[in-house]
GUVOTOR-585618 format. One record per residue: y negated, z negated, x negated of N, C-alpha, C, O in turn. Coordinates in steps of 0.02 Angstrom, whole numbers, padded with zeros to 5 digits, always signed. Layout:
BEGIN
YZXYZXYZXYZX ...
// end
This chain:
BEGIN
+02595+01784-00818+02567+01727-00853+02491+01729-00845+02461+01782-00842 +02464+01672-00843+02392+01665-00835+02355+01694-00895+02375+01686-00952 +02301+01729-00879+02264+01766-00931+02236+01722-00986+02236+01741-01045 +02211+01663-00968+02183+01617-01018+02237+01593-01066+02226+01588-01127 +02296+01578-01039+02351+01555-01082+02374+01612-01127+02387+01601-01186 +02380+01672-01100+02400+01729-01140+02351+01739-01198+02372+01752-01255 +02287+01733-01184+02236+01740-01236+02243+01685-01289+02239+01699-01349 +02253+01623-01266+02259+01567-01313+02320+01575-01359+02316+01565-01419 +02377+01592-01329+02438+01602-01370+02427+01659-01419+02445+01653-01478 +02398+01713-01396+02384+01770-01439+02339+01752-01497+02348+01777-01553 +02290+01709-01485+02245+01688-01538+02281+01645-01590+02269+01653-01650 +02325+01600-01568+02364+01561-01615+02406+01606-01660+02409+01597-01720 +02439+01655-01628+02483+01700-01666+02444+01745-01713+02466+01759-01768 +02386+01767-01691+02344+01809-01734+02323+01770-01797+02326+01796-01852 +02303+01708-01786+02284+01666-01843+02344+01654-01890+02336+01654-01951 +02403+01644-01861+02463+01634-01902+02476+01695-01945+02490+01689-02005 +02471+01754-01915+02482+01816-01954+02429+01824-02008+02444+01845-02064 +02368+01807-01992+02314+01813-02042+02325+01764-02100+02313+01781-02158 +02349+01704-02084+02364+01657-02138+02420+01683-02182+02417+01675-02243 +02471+01714-02154+02524+01744-02195+02496+01798-02240+02512+01800-02300 +02456+01842-02213+02426+01895-02253+02381+01867-02307+02380+01891-02364 +02343+01815-02290+02299+01783-02340+02340+01754-02396+02322+01761-02455 +02394+01720-02380+02436+01690-02432+02461+01743-02480+02458+01734-02541 +02486+01798-02453+02511+01852-02496+02456+01879-02541+02466+01888-02601 +02398+01892-02512+02342+01920-02552+02318+01872-02605+02304+01892-02661 +02315+01808-02589+02293+01758-02638+02344+01750-02693+02326+01739-02751 +02408+01756-02676+02461+01751-02726+02460+01811-02774+02474+01803-02833 +02444+01869-02748+02445+01930-02789+02378+01945-02822+02371+01994-02859 +02329+01903-02809+02263+01912-02841+02269+01900-02916+02318+01870-02939 +02220+01922-02954+02220+01912-03026+02158+01872-03045+02103+01898-03040 +02166+01811-03068+02228+01772-03070+02247+01749-02999+02204+01746-02955 +02310+01732-02988+02330+01709-02922+02297+01643-02904+02287+01600-02947 +02281+01635-02841+02252+01573-02816+02307+01534-02780+02312+01534-02719 +02348+01501-02820+02410+01471-02796+02398+01414-02746+02434+01408-02697 +02347+01373-02759+02335+01317-02714+02316+01340-02644+02341+01314-02595 +02273+01390-02641+02250+01415-02577+02304+01456-02543+02310+01454-02481 +02344+01492-02581+02399+01530-02552+02449+01482-02519+02472+01494-02463 +02465+01427-02553+02512+01378-02525+02485+01348-02461+02522+01338-02412 +02421+01332-02460+02389+01305-02401+02396+01353-02341+02413+01331-02286 +02385+01416-02353+02389+01465-02298+02461+01473-02273+02471+01491-02215 +02510+01460-02314+02580+01461-02291+02591+01406-02240+02620+01418-02187 +02569+01346-02256+02576+01290-02209+02538+01306-02145+02563+01294-02090 +02479+01334-02152+02438+01349-02093+02471+01402-02048+02468+01396-01987 +02503+01451-02078+02536+01503-02038+02591+01472-01995+02596+01487-01936 +02631+01429-02025+02685+01397-01988+02656+01352-01933+02680+01353-01876 +02606+01313-01950+02575+01267-01902+02548+01305-01841+02560+01285-01784 +02513+01359-01853+02482+01397-01798+02534+01432-01756+02526+01438-01695 +02588+01456-01787+02641+01488-01747+02674+01437-01701+02685+01450-01642 +02689+01378-01728+02720+01325-01687+02673+01303-01631+02696+01292-01574 +02610+01297-01645+02562+01278-01593+02555+01333-01540+02543+01319-01482 +02562+01395-01561+02562+01450-01513+02621+01445-01466+02615+01456-01406 +02679+01430-01494+02739+01422-01453+02731+01365-01403+02748+01373-01344 +02705+01309-01426+02694+01252-01381+02643+01269-01327+02651+01250-01269 +02592+01306-01345+02542+01328-01296+02574+01372-01243+02560+01365-01183 +02617+01417-01264+02654+01461-01218+02692+01421-01166+02698+01441-01108 +02717+01363-01187+02759+01322-01143+02721+01263-01112+02751+01216-01086 +02654+01265-01116+02611+01214-01086+02626+01143-01112+02621+01095-01075 +02643+01139-01176+02657+01074-01207+02596+01054-01248+02580+01088-01297 +02562+01001-01228+02504+00979-01267+02525+00951-01336+02580+00924-01342 +02483+00960-01384+02496+00933-01451+02432+00904-01478+02377+00925-01460 +02440+00857-01522+02380+00826-01553+02361+00867-01615+02401+00907-01640 +02301+00856-01638+02280+00889-01700+02319+00858-01757+02314+00798-01770 +02358+00900-01790+02400+00875-01844+02418+00932-01890+02422+00990-01869 +02430+00915-01953+02457+00964-02001+02531+00950-02013+02562+00985-02053 +02558+00901-01980+02628+00882-01990+02673+00929-01950+02672+00930-01889 +02712+00968-01986+02753+01019-01954+02818+00991-01924+02842+01018-01874 +02845+00939-01952+02908+00912-01927+02901+00890-01853+02944+00907-01813 +02849+00852-01835+02842+00834-01764+02831+00896-01719+02853+00897-01662 +02796+00946-01744+02786+01007-01705+02852+01043-01693+02866+01066-01638 +02894+01047-01745+02960+01077-01737+03001+01036-01687+03036+01065-01646 +02997+00971-01691+03034+00928-01644+03012+00941-01572+03054+00943-01526 +02948+00950-01562+02923+00965-01494+02950+01033-01470+02971+01039-01413 +02950+01082-01514+02976+01148-01497+03051+01144-01482+03076+01179-01439 +03087+01101-01519+03159+01094-01510+03177+01063-01442+03233+01071-01418 +03130+01027-01412+03142+01001-01345+03146+01058-01294+03179+01052-01242 +03113+01114-01309+03115+01173-01267+03174+01217-01286+03211+01241-01243 +03183+01226-01351+03236+01270-01377+03268+01234-01437+03238+01233-01491 +03327+01206-01429+03359+01168-01483+03369+01207-01548+03379+01177-01600 +03366+01273-01545+03374+01312-01606+03317+01300-01656+03324+01315-01715 +03262+01273-01632+03206+01256-01677+03226+01204-01729+03194+01198-01781 +03278+01166-01714+03301+01116-01764+03317+01149-01831+03314+01117-01883 +03334+01213-01830+03349+01250-01892+03287+01255-01937+03294+01271-01996 +03228+01242-01910+03166+01247-01950+03145+01180-01980+03093+01176-02013 +03183+01127-01969+03163+01061-01992+03152+01058-02067+03103+01029-02090 +03197+01088-02106+03190+01086-02179+03129+01127-02201+03092+01106-02246 +03118+01185-02171+03059+01225-02188+02996+01187-02172+02948+01188-02211 +02996+01152-02115+02937+01113-02095+02923+01057-02146+02866+01046-02165 +02976+01023-02167+02967+00969-02216+02942+00995-02282+02902+00963-02316 +02965+01054-02302+02943+01084-02366+02871+01107-02363+02833+01099-02411 +02851+01137-02307+02784+01165-02301+02730+01114-02288+02673+01123-02309 +02746+01059-02254+02695+01011-02234+02650+00987-02291+02589+00986-02281 +02676+00969-02349+02631+00943-02401+02578+00994-02424+02526+00974-02450 +02591+01058-02415+02543+01108-02437+02478+01107-02396+02429+01139-02415 +02478+01070-02341+02417+01065-02301+02363+01025-02339+02303+01038-02330 +02384+00979-02381+02336+00935-02414+02346+00926-02489+02299+00911-02525 +02407+00934-02513+02425+00916-02581+02381+00949-02634+02363+00917-02684 +02363+01011-02625+02325+01048-02676+02255+01065-02652+02220+01104-02685 +02234+01038-02595+02170+01056-02566+02112+01019-02598+02054+01042-02595 +02125+00963-02630+02072+00921-02656+02086+00905-02729+02144+00907-02751 +02035+00889-02767+02046+00871-02837+02094+00811-02843+02094+00766-02801 +02132+00812-02895+02181+00759-02907+02224+00778-02965+02205+00818-03007 +02283+00748-02968+02328+00761-03024+02355+00831-03026+02353+00864-03078 +02380+00856-02970+02408+00923-02968+02360+00971-02935+02351+00970-02874 +02329+01014-02975+02281+01061-02946+02313+01124-02919+02286+01155-02873 +02371+01143-02946+02404+01204-02924+02479+01193-02919+02509+01159-02961 +02510+01223-02868+02583+01222-02865+02611+01272-02915+02575+01313-02942 +02675+01267-02926+02709+01316-02969+02714+01382-02931+02722+01382-02870 +02710+01439-02967+02717+01504-02933+02781+01509-02891+02780+01536-02836 +02837+01483-02916+02900+01486-02879+02895+01447-02813+02925+01466-02763 +02857+01392-02814+02848+01353-02752+02808+01392-02700+02820+01386-02640 +02760+01431-02724+02720+01471-02678+02762+01528-02649+02757+01544-02590 +02804+01558-02690+02849+01611-02665+02894+01582-02611+02903+01612-02558 +02922+01523-02625+02964+01491-02574+02924+01476-02511+02949+01487-02455 +02864+01451-02519+02822+01435-02461+02806+01498-02420+02806+01495-02359 +02793+01554-02453+02780+01616-02416+02842+01637-02377+02836+01658-02319 +02900+01631-02408+02962+01649-02373+02975+01603-02313+02993+01627-02260 +02964+01539-02323+02975+01491-02268+02925+01502-02212+02944+01499-02153 +02863+01514-02230+02812+01525-02178+02829+01588-02138+02823+01589-02077 +02849+01640-02173+02867+01702-02138+02927+01689-02092+02930+01716-02037 +02975+01650-02114+03033+01633-02073+03012+01597-02009+03035+01614-01955 +02967+01548-02016+02944+01511-01958+02907+01557-01909+02920+01555-01849 +02861+01597-01935+02822+01641-01891+02869+01690-01855+02862+01699-01795 +02914+01721-01891+02961+01768-01859+03005+01733-01808+03018+01761-01754 +03027+01674-01824+03069+01635-01778+03032+01624-01712+03060+01634-01658 +02969+01604-01717+02928+01593-01657+02918+01658-01619+02928+01661-01559 +02899+01711-01655+02886+01775-01622+02947+01801-01584+02941+01831-01531 +03006+01788-01612+03068+01811-01579+03084+01772-01516+03128+01792-01478 +03048+01718-01503+03061+01677-01444+03004+01682-01393+03001+01642-01346 +02960+01729-01403+02904+01739-01357+02910+01807-01324+02944+01851-01350 +02878+01815-01267+02880+01881-01234+02853+01935-01282+02807+01922-01321 +02881+01995-01278+02861+02049-01324+02786+02063-01325+02758+02080-01377 +02753+02057-01267+02681+02071-01266+02642+02021-01307+02587+02037-01331 +02668+01961-01316+02634+01911-01358+02653+01918-01431+02616+01896-01475 +02709+01949-01444+02734+01955-01513+02703+02013-01551+02708+02017-01612 +02671+02059-01515+02640+02116-01548+02579+02094-01588+02545+02046-01571 +02568+02131-01642+02508+02119-01684+02446+02137-01643+02443+02189-01611 +02397+02092-01645+02333+02105-01610+02276+02103-01659+02218+02113-01639 
// end
């Protein structure tokens, strides 16, 4: 594989892993920062999916919408359809709690679910990439 593409995919995956770690740390902080933890869950899934698309030379637009990203991945590997519900659940966390408004924080249980879903998406992607790209960098 071309060195530039390997580097780009690796960077997407590194950022996805960092977002997962950030979500966990923010959730376990005292007091927990639920809004920001939820945001990082969505970001982890988004970056993992974009890494997968980069690996397969599929261009994508700048978006926080996970459902279309999953659909693009499913054109390569139909098993990605299994992530559609996770994508739909995680997508609102990109913006819902990021700005002042009615709901400033998600419920703790929603953040726990978001962390589990994000981890599922990231692992799913890593399991479909070459081992050298799946390693922690």
